[in-house]
C-alpha positions as CSV (number, residue, x, y, z in Angstrom):
1,M,6.9,-4.1,-10.7
2,A,7.2,-1.6,-13.7
3,N,3.4,-2.5,-14.5
4,V,2.3,-1.5,-11.2
5,I,-0.5,1.3,-11.8
6,R,-2.2,1.8,-8.3
7,T,-1.9,0.9,-4.5
8,R,-4.2,0.7,-2.0
9,M,-3.1,0.6,1.7
10,Y,-5.4,-0.3,4.9
11,V,-3.8,0.5,7.8
12,T,-5.3,0.0,11.6
13,V,-3.1,2.7,13.1
14,I,-3.6,5.8,11.1
15,N,-0.7,7.5,13.1
16,L,1.8,5.3,11.2
17,W,1.0,6.8,8.0
18,L,4.4,8.3,7.6
19,E,6.6,5.0,8.1
20,V,3.9,3.1,5.8
21,G,4.7,5.8,3.1
22,R,8.6,5.5,3.5
23,V,8.4,1.6,3.3
24,H,6.1,1.9,0.2
25,A,8.3,4.6,-1.5
26,L,11.3,2.1,-1.1
27,F,9.3,-0.4,-3.0
28,F,7.8,1.7,-5.6
29,K,10.5,4.5,-5.8
30,G,11.0,4.7,-9.9
31,I,7.3,3.8,-10.6
32,K,5.1,6.2,-8.2
33,P,1.9,4.6,-8.8
34,A,-1.4,6.3,-7.8
35,T,-2.0,5.2,-4.1
36,T,-4.6,5.5,-1.4
37,L,-4.2,5.1,2.4
38,I,-7.3,4.0,4.2
39,E,-7.8,3.4,7.9
40,V,-9.6,0.4,9.2
41,S,-10.4,-0.6,12.5
42,W,-8.9,-4.4,12.0
43,L,-7.9,-6.5,9.4
44,I,-8.7,-10.4,9.1
45,E,-5.6,-11.1,10.9
46,Q,-5.2,-9.3,14.3
47,K,-1.7,-9.2,14.2
48,L,-1.3,-7.4,11.0
49,L,-1.0,-3.6,11.0
50,V,-1.1,-3.1,7.2
51,K,-2.3,-5.0,4.2
52,M,-1.7,-3.8,0.6
53,E,-3.8,-4.2,-2.7
54,V,-1.8,-3.8,-6.1
55,T,-3.3,-3.2,-9.5
56,A,-0.8,-4.3,-12.4
57,V,-1.6,-3.7,-16.0
58,C,0.1,-6.6,-18.1
59,E,0.0,-6.8,-21.8
60,S,-0.1,-10.3,-23.3
């Protein structure tokens, strides 16, 4: 988790932004990656409300 530098969240109901942000904060509380929240009309799995992409930098 310490290597996460960015997240993108896609939501189908923008009015849920506060709840989505709270859950995001629980998982990334010590890291605070750059974050984008985008409203979309639907996701590939119709039951889903949120999809998240995470970018991390890992050194070998």
